[in-house]
C-alpha positions in Angstrom: 63.9 21.3 -7.8 60.7 22.7 -6.7 57.7 20.8 -8.3 54.5 23.2 -7.2 52.3 21.8 -10.0 52.5 18.3 -8.6 51.9 19.2 -4.8 49.2 21.4 -5.6 47.2 18.5 -6.8 47.7 16.7 -3.3 43.8 15.8 -3.0 44.8 16.1 1.2 42.6 17.7 3.4 45.4 19.0 5.1 46.4 20.7 2.3 43.0 22.0 1.0 41.7 22.5 4.2 37.9 20.9 3.3 38.4 18.0 5.5 38.6 16.5 8.4 42.2 18.0 9.6 41.1 21.7 10.1 44.1 24.2 12.1 41.4 26.2 13.8 41.1 22.6 16.1 43.6 24.0 17.8 42.5 26.9 19.0 38.4 26.5 19.4 38.7 22.6 21.5 39.0 22.7 25.3 40.5 19.3 26.1 40.5 18.2 29.6 41.8 16.0 31.5 39.4 13.5 33.8 40.1 12.0 37.6 37.7 8.9 37.2 37.0 7.0 40.3 35.2 3.2 39.3 32.4 2.5 41.6 32.2 -1.1 40.2 34.5 -1.4 37.3 34.1 -4.1 34.1 37.2 -4.8 32.2 37.2 -5.2 28.3 40.2 -5.5 26.0 41.2 -2.6 24.0 43.2 -2.2 21.0 44.3 0.8 19.0 46.2 1.5 15.8 47.6 4.5 14.1 46.8 4.6 10.2 49.8 6.1 9.4 53.0 4.9 8.7 56.3 6.2 10.5 59.8 6.1 8.1 62.7 7.3 8.6 65.2 8.8 5.8 67.3 6.2 3.7 70.5 6.2 1.5 70.3 4.7 -1.7 72.4 4.9 -4.8 71.7 4.9 -8.9 73.2 2.3 -11.2 76.5 4.4 -11.7 76.8 4.6 -7.8 76.1 7.9 -7.0 74.6 8.6 -3.5 71.6 10.0 -2.6 69.4 10.6 0.8 65.7 10.0 0.5 63.4 12.1 3.1 59.3 11.9 3.9 56.9 14.1 5.5 53.3 15.3 5.7 54.4 18.7 7.3 53.8 21.4 4.8 52.6 25.0 4.3 49.8 26.3 2.5 51.9 26.9 -0.3 53.2 23.2 -0.1 56.5 24.1 1.3 58.0 21.8 3.0 58.2 22.7 6.3 60.0 19.5 8.2 60.6 15.8 8.0 58.5 13.9 10.3 58.3 10.7 8.0 55.0 10.0 7.6 52.8 8.2 5.3 49.7 8.8 5.2 46.4 7.1 4.0 45.1 8.4 0.4 42.5 6.1 -0.5 40.4 3.1 1.3 42.7 1.0 3.2 45.6 0.4 0.6 46.7 3.5 -1.1 48.8 5.7 1.0 51.2 9.0 0.1 53.7 11.5 1.2 56.3 14.1 -0.2 59.7 12.5 -1.2 62.8 14.9 -1.0 65.9 12.9 -2.4 69.2 15.1 -2.5 72.2 14.1 -4.0 74.6 14.0 -1.8 77.8 14.6 -4.2 76.1 17.9 -6.0 73.8 19.1 -3.1 71.0 19.2 -6.0 67.7 18.5 -4.6 64.1 17.2 -6.1 60.5 17.0 -4.2 57.9 15.0 -5.5 54.6 13.0 -4.6 54.9 9.1 -3.7 52.2 7.0 -4.1 52.5 3.6 -2.6 49.8 0.7 -2.0 50.3 -1.3 1.0 50.2 -5.0 1.6 48.0 -6.7 3.7 45.6 -4.4 3.0 42.4 -6.4 4.1 40.9 -7.9 7.8 41.3 -11.5 7.3 40.5 -12.5 10.8 37.5 -9.9 10.8 38.8 -8.3 14.0 38.3 -5.0 12.4 41.8 -3.5 12.5 43.7 -3.7 8.9 46.1 -6.6 8.6 48.9 -4.4 8.0 49.0 -2.8 11.3 48.5 -5.7 13.4 52.4 -6.5 14.9 51.3 -10.5 14.9 51.2 -10.9 11.5 54.0 -10.7 9.2 54.3 -8.5 6.1 56.1 -9.8 2.8 55.0 -8.8 -0.3 55.5 -6.6 -3.5 53.2 -4.0 -3.9 53.1 -0.7 -6.6 54.2 2.3 -6.5 54.8 5.4 -8.6 56.7 9.0 -7.7 55.2 12.2 -9.4 57.8 14.7 -10.7 56.0 17.7 -12.1 54.4 16.1 -15.4 57.1 13.5 -15.1 55.8 10.0 -13.6 58.4 7.4 -12.2 56.4 3.8 -11.4 58.3 1.7 -9.1 57.9 -1.6 -7.2 57.7 -1.9 -3.4 58.9 -5.0 -1.6 58.1 -5.0 2.1 59.1 -7.2 5.1 58.5 -6.9 8.4 58.5 -9.7 10.9 55.8 -11.4 13.0 56.1 -9.5 16.3 58.2 -6.9 15.6 56.9 -3.3 14.7 59.6 -2.5 12.4 60.4 -3.5 8.9 62.1 -2.3 5.7 60.4 -1.5 2.1 62.9 -1.7 -0.7 61.8 0.9 -3.6 63.2 0.6 -7.0 62.4 3.3 -9.9 61.6 2.6 -13.3 63.3 5.6 -15.2 65.2 9.0 -14.7 64.4 12.2 -14.2 67.2 14.1 -16.3 70.3 13.8 -14.8 69.4 13.8 -11.1 68.0 10.6 -10.2 69.6 8.1 -12.7 67.9 4.4 -11.8 67.6 4.8 -8.2 66.9 2.3 -5.4 67.3 2.4 -1.7 65.1 0.4 1.5 63.2 2.8 3.8 63.0 1.8 7.4 59.4 2.1 8.5 57.6 1.2 11.8 53.6 0.8 12.6 52.2 1.7 16.0 49.9 -1.0 17.6 48.7 -1.1 21.2 46.8 -3.7 23.1 45.4 -3.6 26.6 42.4 -3.0 28.9 39.5 -0.6 29.4 38.2 -0.7 32.7 34.7 0.7 33.1 31.7 1.3 35.3 28.6 0.2 33.2 26.0 3.0 32.5 22.5 3.3 34.6 20.3 4.8 31.8 20.6 6.2 28.6 22.7 9.6 28.3 24.5 8.7 31.3 28.1 9.1 31.3 29.9 5.9 31.0 33.3 6.2 33.3 36.1 4.6 32.2 39.8 4.4 31.9 42.7 2.7 29.3 45.6 0.9 30.3 48.0 0.0 27.2 51.5 -1.6 26.0 53.0 -0.9 22.2 53.0 -4.5 20.6 56.4 -5.2 19.6 57.9 -2.2 21.9 55.7 -2.9 25.1 57.7 -0.3 27.3 55.7 2.1 24.9 52.5 2.9 26.7 49.3 4.8 26.4 47.1 5.4 29.3 44.5 7.7 30.4 40.7 8.5 31.0 37.9 7.5 27.9 34.8 9.0 29.0 32.0 8.1 27.3 28.6 8.5 27.3 25.7 6.0 26.0 23.3 7.3 23.3 19.7 6.5 22.6 20.9 4.6 19.1 23.0 2.6 21.4 26.4 4.1 20.1 29.0 5.2 23.0 30.4 8.9 22.5 33.8 10.0 23.4 34.2 13.1 25.4 38.0 14.6 24.9 40.3 13.6 27.2 44.1 13.6 27.7 46.6 10.5 27.7 49.9 9.6 29.0 52.1 8.5 26.2 55.0 7.2 25.3 57.9 9.2 27.4 55.3 10.4 29.6 54.3 12.8 26.8 50.6 14.4 27.3 48.3 13.4 24.2 45.2 15.5 23.6 42.3 13.3 22.6 39.6 14.8 20.7 35.9 13.8 21.2 33.7 12.2 19.0 31.7 15.3 18.4 34.9 17.8 18.5 35.6 17.8 14.5 32.5 20.0 13.1 30.0 18.1 10.5 32.0 14.9 10.9 30.8 12.1 13.8 33.2 9.5 15.1 30.9 7.3 17.8 32.1 3.9 19.0 29.7 1.7 17.5 28.6 -1.9 18.5 29.1 -4.8 16.1 25.7 -6.3 15.2 25.5 -9.5 17.0 29.0 -9.6 18.5 30.3 -8.1 21.8 32.9 -5.8 20.3 33.0 -2.3 19.1 34.5 -0.5 16.9 35.5 3.4 16.0 38.1 6.0 15.1 39.8 8.9 16.9 41.5 11.7 16.3 44.9 13.0 18.3 44.8 17.3 18.5 48.7 16.4 17.8 50.0 12.8 16.9 53.3 14.0 17.7 53.7 16.6 20.2 57.5 16.9 20.2 57.1 18.3 16.7 55.8 21.7 15.8 53.4 20.4 13.0 50.4 19.0 15.1 48.4 17.6 11.9 50.2 14.6 11.6 49.5 10.7 13.0 46.5 11.8 14.3 43.9 9.5 13.3 43.7 6.1 15.0 41.0 2.7 14.7 40.1 1.4 17.8 38.5 -1.9 18.9 36.8 -3.0 22.1 35.8 -6.5 22.9 33.6 -6.9 25.9 32.9 -10.1 27.4 30.5 -8.6 30.2 27.0 -9.2 30.1 25.5 -9.7 33.6 21.7 -9.6 32.4 22.7 -12.6 29.9 20.7 -10.1 27.6 23.4 -10.4 24.2 24.6 -6.6 25.0 27.9 -6.0 26.4 27.5 -3.8 30.1 29.6 -1.4 28.0 26.5 0.1 26.6 23.6 -1.7 28.4 22.3 0.2 31.2 21.8 -2.3 34.2 18.3 -0.7 35.1 16.6 -1.5 31.6 14.6 -4.6 31.1 16.6 -7.3 28.8 15.1 -6.6 24.9 12.3 -9.2 23.9 13.4 -11.6 21.2 11.0 -13.3 18.8 12.4 -17.2 18.7 13.3 -18.2 14.9 12.8 -22.1 13.9 14.3 -24.3 11.3 12.8 -27.2 10.3 14.6 -30.2 8.3 14.5 -33.8 7.7 17.5 -36.1 9.2 17.9 -40.1 9.3 14.1 -40.3 9.5 13.3 -37.9 11.9 12.6 -34.3 11.9 15.0 -31.8 13.5 13.5 -28.4 14.8 16.1 -25.8 15.6 15.2 -23.1 17.8 16.9 -19.7 18.1 15.7 -17.3 21.0 18.0 -16.3 24.2 19.4 -18.6 26.8 17.1 -18.3 29.7 13.7 -17.7 27.9 10.9 -20.1 28.1 9.6 -21.0 24.9 6.5 -23.1 24.2 6.6 -25.4 20.9 2.9 -25.9 19.2 1.6 -28.0 16.6 -1.7 -28.2 14.3 -2.3 -30.3 11.0 -3.6 -27.7 8.8 -3.2 -23.6 8.8 -6.4 -22.8 7.3 -8.2 -23.9 10.7 -7.7 -25.8 13.8 -6.4 -24.7 17.2 -2.7 -24.8 17.9 -2.0 -27.4 20.3 0.7 -27.5 22.9 3.4 -30.1 22.5 5.9 -28.9 25.3 7.5 -26.1 27.1 11.2 -25.7 27.9 13.9 -23.2 28.7 16.8 -22.1 26.5 19.8 -23.6 27.8 21.8 -21.5 24.9 20.7 -19.4 22.3 20.1 -22.1 19.9 18.5 -25.5 20.6 17.8 -28.5 18.4 15.0 -30.8 19.3 14.4 -34.4 17.6 10.9 -35.0 16.8 9.1 -37.9 15.1 7.7 -37.8 11.3 3.6 -37.0 11.4 1.4 -39.9 10.5 -1.0 -37.6 8.7 -0.4 -36.1 5.3 1.1 -32.9 6.6 2.0 -30.9 10.0 2.8 -27.7 11.3 4.9 -26.1 14.0 5.4 -22.9 15.5 6.9 -21.9 19.2 6.0 -19.1 21.0 7.5 -16.9 23.8 6.2 -14.7 26.4 
């Protein structure tokens, strides 16, 4: 039972050809494998997670016991005809809305129907603020019910999706229960779809840049959370841009089963850049990357290809608050303007000074703002980025303080 009208409405770049996934990439991109040698390697933690959900076929029954096989795919040709079943549920909207093409086959009559599955995932936020969607973190259990729908041409079936995945496991199941029928084909149908997420953790070893524009030689080594015998490793070449972001070069990694995976560089998709950006005021970085083919074992290339990455780098050789990953060793540390906050506590004044550890600051005072010279009260070296000093209340009607730094 074909439903071309429904499939033609799919708002997917892979169908419309107007977004990030362009087949021409396969012919115009030259991907390289770099062999890196490290002169002085730092090490940071590295995480990556696919934003697609991998599912497997499922068998379900309707109210009268008719058996159906259910399969999902993102592999369609330009006319919207299914080419193969790869099980991919792919992101459609925000971090919560997913979509796939669903084929339902009546195993008793051989009748087949295809429609569009629209489904929300649970835990679509970032509760622990690590810039990875909670649903895709293996350490976090999933157990919730969300909304779903199935579009067959002009007929829409609402559904509920009950998700279950244990903490520490990469695999789980989602039970779909559809409310309604499509002619005599489905009846009221329910089935449980096995699913898995792909979340890898490991290290990023790198040689710090010597100047802006310089190559940052780096390499990743990761293991899959929940399935540690699956690994990704390979070069992660970066270049430090003037705005402080890191631009990735194309690379080739070895993935699970010793299969080669080509990674697109930050500038390899025309009109869209994917740098690795530092999170403000944190020793952390986040970004997105694309595999040229997220599942090289299948003929279809534009599947499981979009991944989020997260780097945490505690290395800071010059103690200027910028991780070594994006801090050239030959640049002086930036000037930091000190900040102060004054409060009254227990009959005294408490002056909180914020600057950089190791910076010498001088505290000054005068009794009016309109006139008079500032008099130095004391100078001290900041032991931390924030220090507090207790001062007696002024004897006069008012007093004013400031702090200066070189």
